[in-house]
Structures are given as C-alpha cells and as structure tokens.
N, C-alpha and C positions, 0 to 999 in steps of 0.2 A: 122279051122273056129272059134273055141273058142278063139284062140290066136289073130285072126284078130279082133274079137269083143272087146277083152280086150284092144288091142292097140288103137282101136277107142275111147273107154271109157277114157283111159289115156289121149289121145290127147284132148278130149273134156274137161276134168277136167283142164288140163293145160291152154287151151284157156279161160275157164271161170275165172281161177285165174288171168290171165293177164288182162282180161277185168275188173274184180273187182278192181284190183290195179289201172288201168287207171281211173276208175270212182272216186276212193278215192282221187287220185292225183288231179283230176279236182276240187274236193271240198275242197282241202287244207288239207285233212287228211293224216296220215302217216301209210300206210298199212304195215303189216308184211307179206311179200310175200313168196311164195314157194322158197326155196333156189335153186341156180344154182347147178346142180349135177356135181361138179368138185372137184377134190382133188389134193393136192400137192404130190410130190413124196413120202414124209414120212407119208402121210395119213392125213395131215392137211386139214380141210374142213370147209366150211361155214355152220353154224348151224342156223343162223338167218340173214335175209336180210330185212332191214327196209328202205323204200323209204320215204324221208322227203319232197322232191319235185321232179320235173321232172329231175333235174340234180344231186341230192344229195342222196346217199344211204349209210347207215351204215351197216357194216358187222361184225357179231360176228363169230370168227374163232376158232374152236377147234384146239389147237396147241400143237403137241408133243414137239416142241422146247421150249415152255414156261412151259409145264406141266399143262396148264390151258387154258382158252380162252383169246383171245386178240381181241381188237376192231380196225377197220379201217374205215375211212370215205373216200368215193370216190366222187369226183365231176367230172361228165362226160361232154363231149362237148355238145353244144346245139343240134347238129344233131345226137347224139348217139342213141336215141330211134328210129329215123326214118331210120337209116342205119345199120341194124343188122348184115350185112355181112362185114362191114368195120372194120378195126383195126386202133388203134390210138396210138401215142407215149405217154409215161407216164412220168410225173414229180412227183417225190417223195418229199414231204415237211415234214421235221422233226421238231418236237417241242423241247423245252428245258426242263430242269429239273423242277419238282415241279409245273407244270402248273395245276391249279385246274380243267380245262375242258379237259385236256389230249389231245386225238387225235382230238378234235374239235377245238383246239387252232387257227390254221391258218384260219379256216372258221369264227370263232367268233371274232377274234381280228384284222383281216385285210380285205381288200376289194377283196380278191383273187377270189371270185366267180364272182363278176362283172368284175374284171380285165380280167378274162379268158373267158368271155361269148362269145367272137368271136375268141377264140384261140382253135385250134383243138387238144387238149391234155387232157388226163385223169389225174386228180390230185389224188395222193395217199397219204393219211395222216394217218399213222399208230400210234397206241399207242407205247410208250416206257416206260410205267408204270410211277411210281413216279420219278424214276431215274435209268432207265435201262442201261444207258450209251452206248447204241447202240453196245453191245458187248456180247460175251459169258462169263458169270461170271466164275471165276476160282474155288471158293469154296473149295480151298485146294485140288482140284482134287477128291473130294468126291461125287459130283453129276454133272449132265450135264445140269441142268436147273437153272435159265433161260438162254436161248440162244437167245438173241434179234437179233443177227446178222442173224441166220438161219431163224427166224421168218420173218424178213423184206426182206432179199435178196433171200430167197428160197420159203418159204411158201406163203407169201403175193404176191410176184412177180409171182409165178406160177399160183396162183388162179386168179389174175387180168388178166394174159395173156391167160389163158385157159377158163375163164368163163365170163370175162367182156370186151373182145375185145381190150385188150392192145397188143401192138406189141413190138418189141425188140429195138426200139429207146427209150432210157431212159436218164433222167437227174435227179440230186438230189440236194436239197438245204436244209439247216437247220439253226436254230438259236441257239446260245449259245452251250450247249452240243450237240444239233442237228447239229450245224456246224461242231463239231468234227466228229459226225456220218457220215455226208456227205463225208468228206475227208477220213475217215477211210474205209468206204465201197468202195470208189472209188479206193483206193490202194490195199485193201485186195481182191477185186474182179475186177481185172484189165480188162477193156474193157466192163464191165457191164453198166457203165454210161458214156455217151459221154461228160458230163459236171458235175462239182461239185461246189457248191457255199456255202461258210461259212459266215454267218452274225454274228458278235460278237462271233465267235467260239473259240475253244480251240485246235488248230492244233499242239501244242507241249506240250504234257502232262508231259514231263520231264523238261520243263523250270523251273529254280529255283523258288520255291514257288508254282508252279502250282499243284503239288501233294497235297499240303495242301488245296488248293481251292477245288479240287475234293473231298477230305475227308469232307470238310465242306458242299459241296453239298449233299453228301451221308447222312451226319448226319441230315441235314435239312429235308431230305425225310424220315428219320427214320431208316436208315441203319447204325447202330453204329459199326458194325464189318467191318471196312474199308477193311480188308484183304480179304474179300469174293470176292471183285471185281477182282483184279489182284495180290493180295498179297501186300508185302511191296515194295515200289519203289526202295529200295536199295537191300534188301535180294533177291527179285525176279525181279530184274531189267530186265532180258531177257523177262519176260512176259509183263512188261510195255512197253518195247521197241518194241515188236512184234505188239503192238496195236497203236503205236505212229506215226501219219502221218509224223512228222518231220524226223523220222528215216528211212522213206521209200519214200522220195520225188521222187526218180528216177522212182518208179513204177507209178507215176502220170504223167510222160512224155507222151504227146499225149492226155491227158484229158484236156478239156477246164476248166480253173480254175478262180474263182471269189472270192475275199475276201474283206470284208468291216468291219469297226469297228469305234466307236467313242472313246473319251477319258474320258468319265464319267462326264464331266462338263455339266452344263445346256446348252442345245442346242435349236435350233429353233423349235423343235417339243415337247419341254418339258414345263410343267408349271414353273413359276418362282421359283428359288431356289432349283431345283432338282439336285441331283448328286448321284453317287453310286460307290461302290468299285469294282464291278464286271467288268465293262467296261474297266477300266485301266488294270486290269489283263488280260482280253481278248486281249487288244491291244498289250501288251508285247509279249504274246505267238504268236499272229498272225504275228507281225513284225519279230520275230525270224524265223518263217516259211517262210515268203515271202522273207526275206533276203537270206535264203538258196536257195530258188528257183532261185533267181536272180544270185547267185554265180554259179549255175549249168546250167544256160542258159535255164531254164524251164519257159515258158511264163505264166503269170497270169495277170488278170485285178485286180487292187488293188484300193480301195477307203477308205483311212483313213481320215475321213471327219472332224476330230476335235471335237468340242463340241457336245455332244449327249450321252444319257444314254442307259443302257441295257434294252431296251423296244421296244414294238411292233411297234410304229409309225416309228421308224428307220428301222425296219426289213421289214415292208411293202414297204417303199421307196426303200430299197435295192433289194427287189424282182423286182420291176419295173425297177430299173437301170440295173439289171443283166439279165433281160429278153432277150435281143438280144443274149447273150452268150448261155443261156439255150435253146432258140428257135432254134438257129443254130444247136445245138446238136440233137434236136428233129426233125430236118428237116422242121421247120416251119418258116414263115416269121417273121422278127423282128417287 
C-alpha cells in the first residue's frame, strides 16, 4: 500500500512538472524541465533539459566519452508533442570549426526550423567543441578523451532514440569540418546513416596541403599541439588514413551521397568583394573525393556551383537542394 501511494505521488509530481512546462511554453518562457530518465550504454545521461519553444529543446549530457558535459539542440517535428508513442527519423546536422554559437549554429544561421516545420524528422544538432574534428583524439595513446565520435554516434544517438522518440532511419549532413564528420561517420559506422551530405567539406584529409589546413584550423581554435589529433600525417600516416573518407570510399557504397562546394570567389549570396581561401581548399579535396567515387562507380550527387564563399547562406541553400536525397533515406517525401 505504501508503495502504491508513493507511485501515485511520483506520477502526480511528473504530471505537474509537465503541466508547468506547458504553461511556461505558452507564455514564451524557457523552462528547465525534469530530465528524461534514459541513459546510453556507457552511462551518458541528460542532466538538464531546457525547452526554448514547443519544438526546440537543449540537452546537457554528462558524457564519459568527452570526460565532461556536452550540449545538443533538438528540433522536433510539429506533431511531436501530440504523438508521444510515435517514433521519428533523425537528421544529424553538424557544424564546422570555431563557430561562436557552437551547437546552435544551424538553428541560428539558417532557416532550418521553418524549412522543417512540415517535415516529420527530428533534427539533432550536437556540439563538436571549438574544433573536435568529429573524431576520437589520439593524444599519443595516453588518454581516451575527448572521443567525439562515441559522443555523437553512440551516446547522443542512444539518448535520442531511447528518450526523445527517434527511430533508426537516420541521415547526416555537415558544413566544413562537419562535412568531413558526416562522411567519416558514414564510413566508420557503415549502415548507421542512409545518406550523408558534405557542404564545403574536407573528405580527403591527406590531399596535398590539407593536413596544413587542418593544423591551421586547430591553431585557430587554440589547439597548438597538432599531434594530439592523429599525430603527424607522415609519421603516423596509418592513423590519418584510418580516419580519411577518401581512403575508405568503398565503405560508402550503398550510402546516398551529396557533396557541394563553391570556389571562394564572390558569389550571388555574398556581399560585393567577398572571397576566402578556405573554399578553394575545400573544393580541391572534395573534387579528389568525388573523382575517386566516379572511378569506382559509386554514385553521388555533386554540385560544384562556382562562385561562392565558405559561409552559411550557401550551406542553407545546399540543405534545401540536398533535401530530396536526405528525405529519401529518412523515408520521407521530398
């Protein structure tokens, strides 16, 4: 009898918390709600859940893979709240290096929320830190963290699917280093993602000069010991190669692929006089990758659109253009 009364009290408290959250959402406030009692296999768990509006929730996750906490923003479908027993396909959107708003980037710099308002998918936008590189850092073999790969593909994935109604139909897209991450995760976890899209990405980390660009990215983010990532590209070439999508294109056979990139010149979405050095570098490594795909008979949709800089307006457009490919992998209409 005591156990029954305790159970009723717990259910009443949960009901009140949900009602309180709903009232706050109705007034435009951002409640910090009781967390969903779900954990990943390694013990990762949500320690704070903050609803920003009826479709947007920020999760703070205690992550053994990172050795600290990591943030994730979810944008859920319009019908998510009203259909608590339904599951939804998931689209992972990965940001690039050195973004000042980190995991919020896709939401803040693109129209992704409005664009997906009528699309039945959960958007998963995780942090990659200042320059996590979507990988497990080597650190000379001395420590196991940070392991961004495990954080994204195991901890976040399991929490979304166990606690936030995600199902096992998944696609992934990323910009810049996030484009590398999308392709790296697709080949390293074959079958996890039905489609992978790289917008101005780095799909060949061993293309001449690209290792230097990566070192520059790390330095820009404050990581001055470049060797912590994967070591030296010559002395520890096998480690670099193991993480390089170009060296594992056959593992991408059967995954729907989309790659786009500009050439760094002032384009139609730029203010006058804009140019940058990153986009030409991304174009070279992307072309080397798609040339290899073509030589192996691996299909990919490619859009090398000419003038255009390494910037969000082009990546927003690329998401729209690649949506039919991503939607097909998610089992959704284009």
